[in-house]
N, C-alpha and C positions, 0 to 999 in steps of 0.2 A: 490664370490655374499657373502650376510650375511649383508653388512654395507649398510641398506636402509635410504631412506629417504624419507618423505613425502609431497607432497606440495597439499597447499590447495586452492583455487582462488575464487571468486567470482564476477561477475561484477560490476564495480564502486569504487572496494577496491583492496588494493596493493595485490601483490600475497604474500605467505608466506611459508617456507620451516622447517619441521623439523627432526633433528634424531630418529629414531624408533627402536626399538629392536624387537626379531621376537616374535610374541607373536598374541593374540588375542583383537581386539578390534572391542568392542562395539561404532556405530556412532547412534549418534540422536540429537535431540533437548533439550531434559533431562537433565542435568548437571550432574546428574552422570555416564554419557559414557566416554569413553575413548576420541573419538574422537567430540566433542560439536558441533553441527551447527547449532545454531537457527534461526530460520524462521519459520514462520504458515506452509510450505507445505514438512516441514520434520517432518515423525512421531518421536513422544514419543520415542521407541527404533524404527529405521526406518532398520540400516544393520549390518552386521557383516562382519569385515575383517580379514584374518587370514594370518600372515606373516610369512611363516616357513624360513630356512634357502635357500633354495633354488626355492621358489614356492609361490604363490602368489592366496590367493581366494576369493573375496564376494559373500555374499550371503545376497540375501532381504528376512527382515520379512515379507512375503506377504502383503505389503505395496499395500495400494489403488493410491498412486501417483508413483509406483515401483523406482527401483535403473535399470543404464544406465552403458552399458560398450561400448564405442561410437556408444553411440546413439541407442544400442539394447538394448533391458529391458532383465532382468537378471531374469530366473525364476529359483526359487531354489538357488544350490551352484555353481558357474563361477569361472572357472581358468581366474586369470588373469594375464599379461603379464608388466614387469616391463615399465612406461612410458605408458600405455593404460589409457584413461579416462575413469573416473568414476563418471558418475553425481547423486548426492544427491540434489533430489530439486534443486537451483540454485546452488550448489557450484561445483567445479570439485576438485575428490583427481585424483593424481597422488603418485605410488608409483614408488622413483628409487633406483637403486642399482649405489655405486660409479663408476661401469666399464660400466654406463649406460649413455646415452648423449640422453635426448628424445628429440623427430621430433615434429618440430611444431602442433599445434593441431587442427585438421580438423575442416574446415571451420564452420562446424555445432555447432560445442561445441563450436568454439569461441566465438559465443556471449556468453555463458551460464558461461564464467569462470570469476574466481574473486575470493577475500580472506576473511576472514570476520575478523570481530570482536566484541566482546560480545556488549550490546548496553548500560552499562556501559562504555566503552572506554576503560576496561582492555581484553590485550589478552588474552586467554587462553592459559594455560601451554602446550604446545609440549605431544603428547599423550606417551609419553615416559617417561617422568615426574611425570604425573599425576598416569602413573601404579607404578612408585616409592613411591609417596606418601602415595597410595592407600597399598603396602605394610610396609612402615615405622606407616602408623594409624594402621592396623593389630597388629603389635606387640606388640602395646604402649597399645590398648587395653587388647590384650593378657597378658601382662607385672599388670596391674589394673586389672583386672581380678582374678586373679590370687592372689596379694595383698589382694582383698575384701574377697578371700573364706578364708584365714589366720584367717582376723580378724572376718569375720562374721560369722557366721553356716546358710547357705543362705539353705541349705535342712531342716535342723532340723526345721526353723524356718518358711520353707513354708508350712510342713507335721503339725507344730502344729497349735494350735487354736490363733493364732496371725494373728488380720484384715487388708487386703491388705492395708489399708492408712497406719496401721503403722510398714507395714514389707518394704514399700515403704521410709515411712519416714527415719526411720533407714538404711535400703541399701544405701541411697540417702547421709544421712549427713556421714556415712563412702567412698563411693565414692568420694566425696567431698573434705573430710581430704587427702584423698591418692593424688589425683589430687595437692592439694597446696603443699604435701609433694614434688612432684616432677617438681611442675610446673617453677623451672628455667632450668629444663632441657626438655622441651617441647619443638617441633618445633612450632615457632612465628604465623604459621599460621593454629595451631589449636586451635579451641572453647573449651575453658574446659565446658562447659556445653554443647553444643552438643554432645560431648567425655562422659561427664556424663551419659546422655541420652540414649548413645548408652551402654555404660556400664551396664548401669541399664538392659536395655535390653536384654540382653547377658546375666546376673547372674540370671535376675526375669525373664522375660517377651520371648517374642518366639524371640528374638535374631531381626538381620534386616528386619522381615517379620512384623513387629508392625504397619512401618508405612505403607506399600502394605495391609497390615487388614483394614485401616480406612482409605485407597483409596475406595469411591464407583464405581469407573470406573472401577477397578478390579475384573471380576468374577472366576477366577481361579488360585493360585500358584501351582506353581512346581518347588521345588527343589531336582535338580540332583546331589546330592553331596552337599561339603561345598563350590564350589568356582562358583557354575552355579545355576542363578534360574531365571524360566520364569515366567511369567504374563499371563492374557488372559485380553486383552481390548478390547470390539465391537467385542468379536469374531474369536480375531487374537492373535496368537502369539509373544510374543517380549520378549526376552534376556534383565535383567537388570543386571545395574552393581554391584547388592548386594553381599555380599557373608558371609561367617562365620568362623570364626578365623580356626576352622579345623570341624573333624568329628563327633568329642564329643561333642563340640558344638550342633552339627545336633542332635545327641543321645539327649543329654540334653535336647532340647526343645520340639521331641517328647516324652521324658517321662514325662514335664509336659504339657501336652496335652492330653496322657491319662489316668494317676494315679489318676486324681479325678474322672472319672468315672466308674473305676475298673478295666480297659483292663492295659494289662501288652503288653512289648515287648523284646525278649530278642533272646538267638541264640536259645533256645527251641522253642522262637513260634516267627520266626522275623521277620511278617506281621500282622497289626492292623488298623482296620477300627472302628474309632471312631469320638468324637464329639465338636465341643470348645462349650463354653455355649451360642452363639450367634444360636445353630442348624448349623452352619457349618459344613462340613461336609469333614472328614479326613482319609489320609491312606498313613501309609508308611511300608515303607517296609527294613531292612535293611542287609548289610552285615553277613553270605556266598549268599543268594539268588540275594540281589543285587552288582554286580559287581563293580558299580560305586561309592558304599558308601553309606551314607542314603539317603532314597529318602520318601519324604513328598511334598504330593499330600493332596489341600485345593481345597474343592468347595464352593465358599463364599455362602453365603446367605445374601440378601437385607436387610438390618437395618427395612424398613418398608414394609412388605409382598406386594408382585403384586396385583394388584385388574385386573375384569377383563377389568376395563378403558383402564389399563397401556398396559395388553397385546395386545387391540387394539389399539392402538398410536404406538405402537412397532413392526405391522403387524402381527403378531403372531394367531391371527385370527379376525374375521369380527363379524358385531352386528347380523345377522342373525345366522351365529354359537353360537355367546354365548348366544343365545333368544332357540334356540332349544337344548344344551345341560342343561341350565338351566331347562328347559321341562323337559327334559329327567331324570334329579336327583330329580325334585320335583316329579315325575311320579314314581320313584320306579326299574329307569332300569339301571341295570347293568352293568356297563363299565370297558373295559381297555384302556389303556394310554399307550402307544407303540414308540417305536424310539430308536434310537441308542446311546452309549452314549454322554452327553451333549447335546443330543438335547433340554434339559429342560422338561421332564417328571414330576418331582417333583417338578417342581415351578408351570406346567398347576396344578396339581392330587390336588396342594394346593390352586388354585384359583377354580377349578369344584367341589372343596370338603365344600367350602363356599357358595355354593346353595343349600347347606342342612339345610332345616327348624330347627330351634333353640331349639326345642321341643323336638329332637330325642338324645337316647343315640348312643354317636359314639364312638368305641375301632378302635385306631390306632397301627398299628400293625409295628414297625422296626429294620432292625439292627440297625443300628444309630440313635435316634430319631430324627427327622429334621422339622416333617409335624408340622405347628404351626395355628392354628382351633382357631376362636373364636367362635366360639359355648358353650355354658355356660357348657353343660353334656358332657363334652370329658376324656375319659380314655386311660392315653397313656402307652402301653407299650413297652418293648424293648428289644431283645434279649441279651440271654449273651454267652459269649463264656466259653471255658472248663477254667479250673485251671491250675495250672503247675504240678497236677499229671494228668491230659488230663480229667477229671471229672465235674461234676457240670453244662454244657453243655445246655441252654436252650436256644432251636431253635425260627423257627419262626414257623416253623409245629407245636410245643408246645404250641407255644403261641393262633396260631388259631381255635387248638384246647377247647382251654381252656377258648378263648373270645366265644366261643359256650356258655359257660354255667354261662356268665354275663350277660345274659339279652341283648344283642346290639340291636340297631334298624338296625342298619350300622356300617360293618366292613372295616377298608381301611386297608390295608397293602400295605407298600410301596412299595415292589417288590416282586415276586414271581419269585425266580429261582430254584426250584427245589420240593421236594414231598408236600409240603404246596399247591402247585396248584390244588391236587385233593382234601382236603380241604377244600379249598378255595370254587370250584366248586358245592361241596356239601352242603356248607354254602348259597350259592345261590338259589339253587334249595328246599330249604329246610325253606324257611321263610325269608331270610334273601337279598332279593332282594336291589337291589340300592346301593349293595355294589362296592367297588374301589381298583384299584389295577394300579403297572405299570410292564411291561415288557420289557427284549430288546429284537426288533427283528425289521426287514429291511424293513415291511411292513405288512398289516394287516393280511393278508394270512398268512406269517410266521410265525405271532401270533397263526396261531391255529396250526397248526404243533410244534412248540414251546411248545405248553399245552399239547399237545396229550405229547409230549416226557417227559416232566415231571408230569405228570399223572403216567407215566409207572415208572416212577423215585421212585414214592410213595411205590413198591414192593407189588403193587396188577398187579396178572396176568388178567387185563381186559383185553376183544376182542377190537380190533378197532373201532366197531362201538357202543360198549357198553360207551366207551370215548367221541364219538362225542357224540353223543345222550345227554350225560352229558354238553360239551361244548354248543350242539346246544340249550338248553335248559335254559343253568345259563346266559351265555353270550347274549346283547343284541346289545352293540355296544362296537367298536370299535377305539379309535381315536388315529391318528397314528402324530408325531409330526417330524420333520427332520429340521437338519441343514443344509443350504445353504454356496455355497460356500462366502458369503460375510459374514457370520459368524452368519444372523440373524436365528433363530429358529424360525419357520411356521409350522402349522397343516399342513401336503400335502394329508392328505384325512379322513375324518369319513364315517365309515362305519358300516352299519346296519349287524349284522348278524340274518338271515331270519331263516334260520333252518336246517334241512336235508332232502335232496333229495336222493334218492336212499343211496349211501353208504360214499358223498360226503356233506360238511357243505358248503351251499351257502352263499352269501353277495351281497350286493347293495351297493354303494359309494353314500354317500346323498352330501358330498360337495367333492369339491378337488382344489388343488392349482396350479395352468396354469402356468408355468413358461412361459415368450416368450421371456427372452433373457437375457442378461446382458449390464448396462450402460457403457460409460468411464471410470469410478470409480471402476468396477467391480459390482455395486450393484447390486442384482438381482432385474427381472422385472419382475411382473404378476399380478394375480389375485385368491380370492379365488372365488369358481364359485358352485351354486347349479347343481347337471345331472338331473334336473326332475324327481329322479325318487321320492317317496312319502314314507317316514317312513309306513312300515307297521302294527304298534303301535299308528296309531296319532289319528284312534277312541277311542282307549284304553284312551290316555289322554284327550280326552276330554268329555268319562264318569268321568275322577278324576276331573274336573273339571278346566284342564289346555286347555288353549286355543292359538293354534299358529296359527297366519298367513299364512293362504296354499301359498301366494307371493313367500317366504321365497325360495321355492324348487322349482322356476320357473326361468329358465334359461334368459329365453327374460326379464323379470325385470330387471336384475342386469344393472345398468349404469354404 
């Protein structure tokens, strides 16, 4: 074993066979994949084929269309044997070894076989050639990058007061000059302008992440060392073909992100939370804590903030839920938005915060400033990590306490995860009703138990009943959001905290999402339904002049 060949076929086109070396090959319709299969039924990043010295594996990247081995759908990573038929859309792939003669394909698969040529009529290079080209291109970029650093003190210019346009102009002049000097030694298939942009991004920008950040369909970027970059599209993860020059290049990108906002990352502080200028959330962790090299996770924010109508279109909530939550915000009902990681809590908090009247003074408190409110009177506070001596940290709890002295009408905390929960509850109970926050939890009931734990983390030796009394009187509503199997985010429950009965906090669901199943493409089916329970504070809202149609709470009225 070890001498492999890849056979690609598609109905109506000639079959093609390429030699391939052991390695990891991304498969998809995008040109950056090592195996390019252009067809509407093939995802941007569809699957990953791993060829070892003696074994083969295929992994489907959670696609709706699926990847099939001998017409059996692959779930996760599956071992395949030489000659087995791997179907991706209309394509049939077989990995053959030098000592293996493939059997005739099964009749079911025969109708789906054939080979492909891109639309421009030029045959795509074999995967092994594409891999060699990428390694060659990376080597050229590294050499030009090193020469650029010799000719131009990038670090000094970037840290100085030079404007971004001037920095770009001077850097691009030097890069183009270097490329002209070596033009006769460059491979003919390398576009000098494209190479110049790649080198510039590597030296000044965020390297291979620049184009991913500009793509509006990508919501999250995950860098696992220098050789692996994943993205999230429509709630699903895809492996890209992008790579960094080396681990030092990833570290340089992390440094460019954290330095402008006064954060640092090094061996003494090997992880950090930060943000990009557009508010996108960034987390970085480096060796020795990370064993795969520097890791970077970027949660992108939309360039134009989501509105209530956008979330209705996406199926996150419905007009009755919007009307109810808007009334609760106007009626100064304190609210917690809960959910798991990546469920859309911050996005929902941003949209709900937009319901706050423009005449109120709002103070936002976050670890890394992400919220973008359009009201005219907003004060944004951001926590600060300790300095290199371990001093000077300003925590969320410190900021909550300080915010109480700033005459706030509303306090919005990006996320409570510690002792600040006690200060937040006390603020809600002492004239700051209508405040908002988020919390990681698996259900509305779990929110209550997590709040109890976090209050105890404040170091106050309070009896459990006293804590529950604080929670029962401070929190009026819990909005729980979840990410479903098809990648969509939906409000799964809207629950009212009714109060304390005995030693237990009682709650009632107002709206729930009832899932009825999934369709053939994996899309979640279901609808948001009122439970029939009417909020206990409905009369109080009427007294405040906020009128809600009682029909929105009647399940028999839902069509």
